[in-house]
FIKE-322689 format. One record per residue (C-alpha): residue number from 0; x, y, z; residue in one letter. Coordinates in steps of 0.001 Angstrom, whole numbers, plus 500000, padded with zeros to 6 digits. Layout:
N
<i=NUM u=X v=Y w=Z aa=A>;
...
//
This chain:
356
<i=0 u=348470 v=262534 w=887618 aa=M>;
<i=1 u=351237 v=265143 w=887747 aa=A>;
<i=2 u=349013 v=267522 w=889717 aa=S>;
<i=3 u=349070 v=265465 w=892902 aa=F>;
<i=4 u=352472 v=263810 w=892875 aa=L>;
<i=5 u=355343 v=265214 w=894937 aa=S>;
<i=6 u=359008 v=264414 w=894913 aa=R>;
<i=7 u=358458 v=261941 w=897739 aa=R>;
<i=8 u=356263 v=259888 w=895387 aa=S>;
<i=9 u=359325 v=258646 w=893553 aa=F>;
<i=10 u=361328 v=255606 w=894513 aa=V>;
<i=11 u=364782 v=256134 w=893129 aa=R>;
<i=12 u=366780 v=253360 w=891476 aa=Q>;
<i=13 u=363833 v=251013 w=891352 aa=T>;
<i=14 u=361947 v=249717 w=888380 aa=S>;
<i=15 u=358488 v=250966 w=889355 aa=L>;
<i=16 u=356800 v=253896 w=891013 aa=I>;
<i=17 u=353591 v=253050 w=892882 aa=T>;
<i=18 u=350752 v=255563 w=892686 aa=V>;
<i=19 u=347380 v=254708 w=894217 aa=A>;
<i=20 u=348250 v=251023 w=894053 aa=G>;
<i=21 u=349154 v=251078 w=890361 aa=I>;
<i=22 u=352648 v=250347 w=889088 aa=A>;
<i=23 u=354074 v=253214 w=887004 aa=V>;
<i=24 u=357253 v=252713 w=884964 aa=P>;
<i=25 u=360191 v=254696 w=886316 aa=A>;
<i=26 u=361637 v=254707 w=882796 aa=S>;
<i=27 u=359106 v=257332 w=881698 aa=L>;
<i=28 u=361445 v=260076 w=882900 aa=S>;
<i=29 u=360613 v=260847 w=886483 aa=A>;
<i=30 u=360536 v=264566 w=885705 aa=K>;
<i=31 u=357309 v=264106 w=883764 aa=S>;
<i=32 u=355520 v=262984 w=886931 aa=Y>;
<i=33 u=356707 v=265775 w=889231 aa=K>;
<i=34 u=354226 v=268488 w=890107 aa=A>;
<i=35 u=354491 v=271570 w=887942 aa=G>;
<i=36 u=356976 v=270176 w=885415 aa=L>;
<i=37 u=356264 v=269347 w=881807 aa=E>;
<i=38 u=357387 v=266032 w=880289 aa=P>;
<i=39 u=360554 v=266058 w=878205 aa=D>;
<i=40 u=360157 v=266910 w=874530 aa=I>;
<i=41 u=361779 v=264194 w=872427 aa=L>;
<i=42 u=362805 v=264263 w=868787 aa=G>;
<i=43 u=364036 v=266541 w=866040 aa=H>;
<i=44 u=363190 v=268283 w=862748 aa=N>;
<i=45 u=359415 v=268448 w=862984 aa=G>;
<i=46 u=359024 v=264995 w=864577 aa=F>;
<i=47 u=358813 v=265934 w=868236 aa=K>;
<i=48 u=356914 v=264188 w=871001 aa=Y>;
<i=49 u=356057 v=264276 w=874675 aa=R>;
<i=50 u=355364 v=261338 w=876955 aa=V>;
<i=51 u=351746 v=260756 w=877974 aa=V>;
<i=52 u=352161 v=259951 w=881688 aa=P>;
<i=53 u=350776 v=256626 w=882848 aa=G>;
<i=54 u=349373 v=255457 w=879515 aa=W>;
<i=55 u=348463 v=251753 w=879627 aa=G>;
<i=56 u=349765 v=251187 w=883145 aa=V>;
<i=57 u=347852 v=248355 w=884837 aa=L>;
<i=58 u=347729 v=246524 w=888135 aa=D>;
<i=59 u=350769 v=244264 w=887802 aa=A>;
<i=60 u=349225 v=241782 w=890214 aa=G>;
<i=61 u=346290 v=241176 w=887886 aa=K>;
<i=62 u=347762 v=241845 w=884430 aa=N>;
<i=63 u=351544 v=241536 w=884548 aa=P>;
<i=64 u=353937 v=241895 w=881646 aa=V>;
<i=65 u=357432 v=240550 w=881227 aa=N>;
<i=66 u=359030 v=241609 w=877943 aa=D>;
<i=67 u=356651 v=243818 w=875968 aa=C>;
<i=68 u=357723 v=242730 w=872530 aa=H>;
<i=69 u=355418 v=244085 w=869848 aa=E>;
<i=70 u=352221 v=246040 w=869201 aa=M>;
<i=71 u=349707 v=246317 w=866342 aa=V>;
<i=72 u=346405 v=248157 w=865847 aa=Q>;
<i=73 u=343363 v=246413 w=864421 aa=D>;
<i=74 u=340580 v=247733 w=862180 aa=A>;
<i=75 u=338555 v=248807 w=865219 aa=K>;
<i=76 u=341416 v=250945 w=866503 aa=G>;
<i=77 u=342261 v=248566 w=869343 aa=R>;
<i=78 u=345919 v=248338 w=870309 aa=I>;
<i=79 u=347170 v=244772 w=870735 aa=I>;
<i=80 u=350310 v=244103 w=872777 aa=L>;
<i=81 u=352270 v=240832 w=872836 aa=L>;
<i=82 u=354235 v=239925 w=875960 aa=T>;
<i=83 u=355956 v=236682 w=876892 aa=N>;
<i=84 u=354122 v=236676 w=880241 aa=E>;
<i=85 u=351911 v=233585 w=880013 aa=T>;
<i=86 u=349418 v=234860 w=882563 aa=K>;
<i=87 u=348173 v=237064 w=879705 aa=N>;
<i=88 u=350253 v=236948 w=876531 aa=N>;
<i=89 u=347963 v=239407 w=874763 aa=I>;
<i=90 u=346741 v=242681 w=876255 aa=L>;
<i=91 u=344210 v=244666 w=874225 aa=V>;
<i=92 u=343934 v=248416 w=874903 aa=Y>;
<i=93 u=341874 v=251246 w=873522 aa=D>;
<i=94 u=343715 v=254427 w=872498 aa=K>;
<i=95 u=343214 v=255986 w=875922 aa=S>;
<i=96 u=345163 v=253136 w=877531 aa=G>;
<i=97 u=342146 v=251370 w=879002 aa=K>;
<i=98 u=342437 v=247575 w=879086 aa=L>;
<i=99 u=339700 v=245944 w=876994 aa=L>;
<i=100 u=340560 v=242253 w=877176 aa=E>;
<i=101 u=343350 v=239727 w=877618 aa=T>;
<i=102 u=344054 v=236253 w=876310 aa=W>;
<i=103 u=346852 v=233775 w=875725 aa=G>;
<i=104 u=348713 v=231488 w=878111 aa=H>;
<i=105 u=350689 v=229303 w=875704 aa=D>;
<i=106 u=353365 v=231606 w=874246 aa=Y>;
<i=107 u=356371 v=231537 w=876590 aa=P>;
<i=108 u=358570 v=232858 w=873782 aa=G>;
<i=109 u=356021 v=235288 w=872349 aa=G>;
<i=110 u=358180 v=237676 w=870339 aa=H>;
<i=111 u=356875 v=238762 w=866931 aa=G>;
<i=112 u=353352 v=240074 w=866282 aa=L>;
<i=113 u=351966 v=240843 w=862813 aa=T>;
<i=114 u=348441 v=241800 w=861815 aa=L>;
<i=115 u=346995 v=240505 w=858539 aa=G>;
<i=116 u=343693 v=240538 w=856701 aa=G>;
<i=117 u=341015 v=243200 w=856585 aa=E>;
<i=118 u=337950 v=244181 w=858597 aa=G>;
<i=119 u=336314 v=241274 w=860390 aa=N>;
<i=120 u=338743 v=238839 w=858750 aa=D>;
<i=121 u=341863 v=240165 w=860446 aa=Q>;
<i=122 u=344260 v=237728 w=862071 aa=Y>;
<i=123 u=347546 v=237655 w=863964 aa=L>;
<i=124 u=350845 v=235905 w=863370 aa=L>;
<i=125 u=352740 v=235233 w=866592 aa=I>;
<i=126 u=356400 v=234228 w=866470 aa=C>;
<i=127 u=357328 v=232120 w=869479 aa=D>;
<i=128 u=361062 v=231620 w=869889 aa=T>;
<i=129 u=360565 v=228990 w=872622 aa=D>;
<i=130 u=357974 v=226964 w=870706 aa=R>;
<i=131 u=360015 v=227335 w=867486 aa=H>;
<i=132 u=356850 v=228127 w=865574 aa=Q>;
<i=133 u=354830 v=230825 w=863905 aa=V>;
<i=134 u=351215 v=230588 w=865050 aa=I>;
<i=135 u=348279 v=232142 w=863212 aa=K>;
<i=136 u=345343 v=233109 w=865437 aa=T>;
<i=137 u=342141 v=235057 w=865132 aa=D>;
<i=138 u=341757 v=238223 w=867219 aa=L>;
<i=139 u=340256 v=236226 w=870080 aa=K>;
<i=140 u=343200 v=233851 w=870283 aa=G>;
<i=141 u=341845 v=230794 w=868488 aa=R>;
<i=142 u=344752 v=229066 w=866740 aa=E>;
<i=143 u=344180 v=228679 w=863012 aa=L>;
<i=144 u=347521 v=227441 w=861647 aa=M>;
<i=145 u=351086 v=226705 w=862698 aa=K>;
<i=146 u=354271 v=227042 w=860675 aa=I>;
<i=147 u=356897 v=224635 w=861939 aa=E>;
<i=148 u=360636 v=224770 w=861347 aa=Y>;
<i=149 u=361386 v=224683 w=857585 aa=P>;
<i=150 u=362953 v=221257 w=857447 aa=R>;
<i=151 u=362531 v=220999 w=853682 aa=E>;
<i=152 u=365098 v=223770 w=853107 aa=T>;
<i=153 u=367819 v=221354 w=854177 aa=G>;
<i=154 u=369334 v=224026 w=856441 aa=K>;
<i=155 u=367749 v=222932 w=859717 aa=Y>;
<i=156 u=368692 v=219650 w=861355 aa=D>;
<i=157 u=366197 v=219931 w=864212 aa=Y>;
<i=158 u=363328 v=222215 w=865329 aa=P>;
<i=159 u=365184 v=224099 w=868054 aa=T>;
<i=160 u=367473 v=225697 w=865465 aa=Q>;
<i=161 u=364438 v=227690 w=864286 aa=F>;
<i=162 u=363831 v=230758 w=866471 aa=K>;
<i=163 u=361598 v=233056 w=864434 aa=P>;
<i=164 u=361564 v=236677 w=865567 aa=T>;
<i=165 u=359220 v=238371 w=863088 aa=E>;
<i=166 u=356916 v=237930 w=860105 aa=T>;
<i=167 u=355597 v=240101 w=857294 aa=A>;
<i=168 u=352549 v=239512 w=855119 aa=I>;
<i=169 u=352209 v=240405 w=851447 aa=N>;
<i=170 u=348654 v=241805 w=851390 aa=P>;
<i=171 u=348324 v=241110 w=847667 aa=T>;
<i=172 u=348491 v=237311 w=847902 aa=N>;
<i=173 u=348844 v=236509 w=851623 aa=G>;
<i=174 u=352423 v=235220 w=851351 aa=D>;
<i=175 u=354156 v=235031 w=854733 aa=I>;
<i=176 u=357814 v=235985 w=855212 aa=Y>;
<i=177 u=359545 v=234727 w=858365 aa=V>;
<i=178 u=362889 v=235972 w=859664 aa=V>;
<i=179 u=364828 v=233621 w=861911 aa=D>;
<i=180 u=366795 v=236308 w=863744 aa=G>;
<i=181 u=367627 v=234247 w=866824 aa=Y>;
<i=182 u=368199 v=231058 w=864865 aa=G>;
<i=183 u=370068 v=230491 w=861613 aa=L>;
<i=184 u=369296 v=233915 w=860111 aa=N>;
<i=185 u=367360 v=232727 w=857071 aa=Y>;
<i=186 u=364397 v=234486 w=855526 aa=V>;
<i=187 u=361731 v=231944 w=854583 aa=T>;
<i=188 u=358791 v=232668 w=852304 aa=Q>;
<i=189 u=355562 v=230647 w=852584 aa=F>;
<i=190 u=352250 v=230927 w=850812 aa=D>;
<i=191 u=349172 v=231790 w=852857 aa=K>;
<i=192 u=348547 v=228113 w=853650 aa=S>;
<i=193 u=352059 v=227649 w=855050 aa=G>;
<i=194 u=353627 v=225922 w=852032 aa=K>;
<i=195 u=357312 v=226728 w=851512 aa=L>;
<i=196 u=358070 v=228886 w=848468 aa=I>;
<i=197 u=361730 v=229861 w=848897 aa=R>;
<i=198 u=364392 v=230893 w=851374 aa=Y>;
<i=199 u=367522 v=233028 w=851336 aa=W>;
<i=200 u=370069 v=234686 w=853600 aa=G>;
<i=201 u=371764 v=232903 w=856455 aa=G>;
<i=202 u=374434 v=234297 w=858731 aa=K>;
<i=203 u=377281 v=236154 w=857087 aa=G>;
<i=204 u=378961 v=239428 w=856193 aa=E>;
<i=205 u=377757 v=239869 w=852602 aa=T>;
<i=206 u=374935 v=242038 w=851287 aa=N>;
<i=207 u=372724 v=238964 w=850959 aa=E>;
<i=208 u=373324 v=237616 w=854484 aa=T>;
<i=209 u=372650 v=238794 w=858032 aa=F>;
<i=210 u=373812 v=238933 w=861601 aa=D>;
<i=211 u=370447 v=238923 w=863413 aa=C>;
<i=212 u=367744 v=239414 w=860793 aa=C>;
<i=213 u=365414 v=240437 w=863585 aa=H>;
<i=214 u=362581 v=242254 w=861804 aa=G>;
<i=215 u=360861 v=242477 w=858431 aa=I>;
<i=216 u=358091 v=244435 w=856725 aa=T>;
<i=217 u=356641 v=244890 w=853246 aa=V>;
<i=218 u=357352 v=248414 w=852020 aa=D>;
<i=219 u=354479 v=249474 w=849765 aa=R>;
<i=220 u=355217 v=253199 w=849636 aa=R>;
<i=221 u=356078 v=252813 w=845949 aa=V>;
<i=222 u=352908 v=251017 w=844904 aa=A>;
<i=223 u=354285 v=249772 w=841608 aa=A>;
<i=224 u=357370 v=248294 w=843226 aa=N>;
<i=225 u=356803 v=246858 w=846730 aa=P>;
<i=226 u=359910 v=245553 w=848466 aa=T>;
<i=227 u=360965 v=243925 w=851716 aa=L>;
<i=228 u=362825 v=245822 w=854428 aa=L>;
<i=229 u=364768 v=243456 w=856681 aa=I>;
<i=230 u=366730 v=244307 w=859808 aa=T>;
<i=231 u=370393 v=243329 w=859910 aa=D>;
<i=232 u=370635 v=244307 w=863549 aa=R>;
<i=233 u=374244 v=243649 w=864482 aa=R>;
<i=234 u=375362 v=245332 w=861260 aa=H>;
<i=235 u=373309 v=248430 w=862206 aa=N>;
<i=236 u=371380 v=248383 w=858956 aa=A>;
<i=237 u=368140 v=247791 w=857132 aa=L>;
<i=238 u=368441 v=245810 w=853908 aa=K>;
<i=239 u=366030 v=246054 w=851010 aa=R>;
<i=240 u=365118 v=242975 w=848963 aa=F>;
<i=241 u=362649 v=242226 w=846215 aa=T>;
<i=242 u=359629 v=240145 w=847147 aa=L>;
<i=243 u=361378 v=237097 w=845708 aa=D>;
<i=244 u=364525 v=237575 w=847762 aa=G>;
<i=245 u=366959 v=239492 w=845548 aa=K>;
<i=246 u=369164 v=242040 w=847313 aa=Y>;
<i=247 u=368570 v=245669 w=846337 aa=V>;
<i=248 u=370291 v=248045 w=848775 aa=S>;
<i=249 u=371344 v=248786 w=852355 aa=T>;
<i=250 u=370317 v=251630 w=854654 aa=I>;
<i=251 u=373203 v=252189 w=857061 aa=A>;
<i=252 u=372172 v=253245 w=860585 aa=L>;
<i=253 u=375473 v=253581 w=862479 aa=P>;
<i=254 u=375105 v=252955 w=866182 aa=G>;
<i=255 u=371473 v=251845 w=865969 aa=S>;
<i=256 u=370479 v=248260 w=866782 aa=Y>;
<i=257 u=366998 v=248458 w=865299 aa=I>;
<i=258 u=364500 v=245688 w=866011 aa=C>;
<i=259 u=362010 v=245976 w=863162 aa=R>;
<i=260 u=361058 v=248599 w=860576 aa=P>;
<i=261 u=357502 v=249936 w=860716 aa=V>;
<i=262 u=356008 v=251888 w=857801 aa=I>;
<i=263 u=353590 v=254743 w=858500 aa=H>;
<i=264 u=352766 v=257241 w=855778 aa=G>;
<i=265 u=355977 v=258295 w=854044 aa=D>;
<i=266 u=358176 v=257340 w=856970 aa=N>;
<i=267 u=360006 v=254354 w=858411 aa=I>;
<i=268 u=359978 v=254074 w=862201 aa=Y>;
<i=269 u=362014 v=251721 w=864318 aa=G>;
<i=270 u=362697 v=250862 w=867931 aa=A>;
<i=271 u=366427 v=250836 w=868668 aa=V>;
<i=272 u=366891 v=248470 w=871576 aa=F>;
<i=273 u=370510 v=249470 w=872181 aa=R>;
<i=274 u=372990 v=251915 w=870709 aa=S>;
<i=275 u=376729 v=251900 w=869967 aa=T>;
<i=276 u=376916 v=248273 w=871175 aa=S>;
<i=277 u=374373 v=245492 w=871582 aa=D>;
<i=278 u=375817 v=244888 w=875053 aa=S>;
<i=279 u=375336 v=248510 w=876232 aa=Y>;
<i=280 u=372329 v=248395 w=878581 aa=P>;
<i=281 u=369547 v=250968 w=878815 aa=D>;
<i=282 u=370746 v=252755 w=875682 aa=S>;
<i=283 u=367716 v=252622 w=873418 aa=G>;
<i=284 u=365684 v=255207 w=871532 aa=Y>;
<i=285 u=363381 v=255567 w=868505 aa=I>;
<i=286 u=364527 v=256377 w=864982 aa=T>;
<i=287 u=362480 v=257887 w=862139 aa=I>;
<i=288 u=363462 v=257926 w=858460 aa=L>;
<i=289 u=361922 v=259947 w=855628 aa=D>;
<i=290 u=360843 v=258695 w=852203 aa=K>;
<i=291 u=364442 v=259030 w=850998 aa=N>;
<i=292 u=365664 v=256653 w=853723 aa=D>;
<i=293 u=367402 v=259424 w=855678 aa=R>;
<i=294 u=367064 v=259694 w=859457 aa=V>;
<i=295 u=365139 v=262867 w=860346 aa=V>;
<i=296 u=364439 v=262372 w=864051 aa=S>;
<i=297 u=365688 v=260272 w=866936 aa=T>;
<i=298 u=363338 v=260594 w=869934 aa=P>;
<i=299 u=365394 v=259742 w=873003 aa=G>;
<i=300 u=368645 v=259783 w=871033 aa=G>;
<i=301 u=371157 v=262264 w=869685 aa=T>;
<i=302 u=370197 v=264418 w=866711 aa=A>;
<i=303 u=370913 v=262842 w=863303 aa=P>;
<i=304 u=373870 v=264447 w=861511 aa=V>;
<i=305 u=374889 v=263707 w=857923 aa=Y>;
<i=306 u=378319 v=264514 w=856550 aa=Q>;
<i=307 u=379207 v=263800 w=852919 aa=D>;
<i=308 u=375819 v=262091 w=852664 aa=D>;
<i=309 u=376700 v=259614 w=855427 aa=K>;
<i=310 u=374915 v=259387 w=858766 aa=L>;
<i=311 u=377135 v=259794 w=861800 aa=G>;
<i=312 u=376959 v=257302 w=864653 aa=E>;
<i=313 u=373956 v=257849 w=866876 aa=Q>;
<i=314 u=373506 v=257052 w=870529 aa=R>;
<i=315 u=371122 v=257553 w=873402 aa=K>;
<i=316 u=370752 v=261097 w=874728 aa=D>;
<i=317 u=371759 v=260468 w=878328 aa=R>;
<i=318 u=370064 v=263665 w=879495 aa=S>;
<i=319 u=366777 v=261815 w=878921 aa=L>;
<i=320 u=365645 v=258760 w=880898 aa=S>;
<i=321 u=362606 v=257983 w=878786 aa=T>;
<i=322 u=363594 v=254583 w=877364 aa=F>;
<i=323 u=365542 v=251535 w=878441 aa=L>;
<i=324 u=365286 v=248936 w=875642 aa=H>;
<i=325 u=362618 v=249822 w=873048 aa=P>;
<i=326 u=361618 v=246738 w=871066 aa=H>;
<i=327 u=358781 v=247897 w=868828 aa=D>;
<i=328 u=356744 v=250915 w=867815 aa=V>;
<i=329 u=353161 v=251395 w=866705 aa=L>;
<i=330 u=352056 v=254659 w=865084 aa=I>;
<i=331 u=348373 v=255577 w=865158 aa=D>;
<i=332 u=346261 v=257865 w=862961 aa=Q>;
<i=333 u=347188 v=260873 w=865129 aa=D>;
<i=334 u=350906 v=260178 w=864615 aa=D>;
<i=335 u=351295 v=259189 w=868257 aa=S>;
<i=336 u=353946 v=256535 w=868855 aa=I>;
<i=337 u=353435 v=253614 w=871244 aa=Y>;
<i=338 u=356657 v=251981 w=872412 aa=V>;
<i=339 u=356924 v=248413 w=873703 aa=A>;
<i=340 u=360125 v=247618 w=875630 aa=Q>;
<i=341 u=362182 v=244477 w=876159 aa=W>;
<i=342 u=364031 v=243728 w=879424 aa=A>;
<i=343 u=362846 v=247015 w=880884 aa=S>;
<i=344 u=361886 v=246019 w=884423 aa=K>;
<i=345 u=358474 v=244724 w=883368 aa=K>;
<i=346 u=357158 v=248160 w=882485 aa=T>;
<i=347 u=354098 v=248785 w=880325 aa=Y>;
<i=348 u=354228 v=250530 w=876928 aa=P>;
<i=349 u=355008 v=254219 w=876614 aa=I>;
<i=350 u=352867 v=256565 w=874522 aa=K>;
<i=351 u=354484 v=259534 w=872797 aa=L>;
<i=352 u=352107 v=262272 w=871663 aa=E>;
<i=353 u=353294 v=264256 w=868672 aa=R>;
<i=354 u=353663 v=267968 w=869371 aa=V>;
<i=355 u=355394 v=269138 w=866168 aa=A>;
//
């Protein structure tokens, strides 16, 4: 694409660049599309990436997106994107960015997307903040189960108080953990059939409570001792809990409003939707932590610096225009990172190819 684009191809201060009738996100750093120039190199300390120009960009008239909230990859290597655009809530890509199929028209608040199961028995959990439900579907979109607001906890007086943002699945027994990041900030554990097991958290300033428990994952890197990693977004932290809800520790991430932790290999990855303040627009980046829970790279952000074993405040690198509001990351077998963005002028996901 870069070989035939000139400077005149770019529409400044607009959300999209149009090339051959296809909408291209301006947020991909316009320099990467200009003839003869290489894309920006993002990242630090052996985790460096370049943007793959135009990956996943579609005809917005046929397959529009609104907020691109989350992405997962199934057993066949297909990349599944959830958007809250009800013309096609789910877009399924191959790794080259080719659209394979679409489905879903009933998820106006489609927000959280989690993949469970194995092989041909894989399924999705969709958190819908407008429907106030978690919906289990097969990979073709057939609804299999719904988890309604957890009335039996005694914490919720009515369904609209429940605004689930993310789920995690314990692969050992199928237990489902739901974080209510836009609601009352409780973590609720269900068995695989949707029966309530326990709950904990709520909004607060203690180790055991949250201010926007936006994301959650099961950390199985220590096989003998799996734990939960839960975002405490407005406190710029990830909190670790046992699988039965007991607080273990906090990973402080000053300046980083991370949406959800994603485990790949020895590392934790996260999309930071905003930095320094959750009201500072277009200030997002990606953060990567090592197996010791230390930040080693910040693609799109300032380099991580530790002093006296404490991470300094991080922020967007304003010399780069790659991201607006990253909301989720997916890491494939080649260590490429796919970035879905919220409130980013209806742009499609960005693919980062690892170069070091």
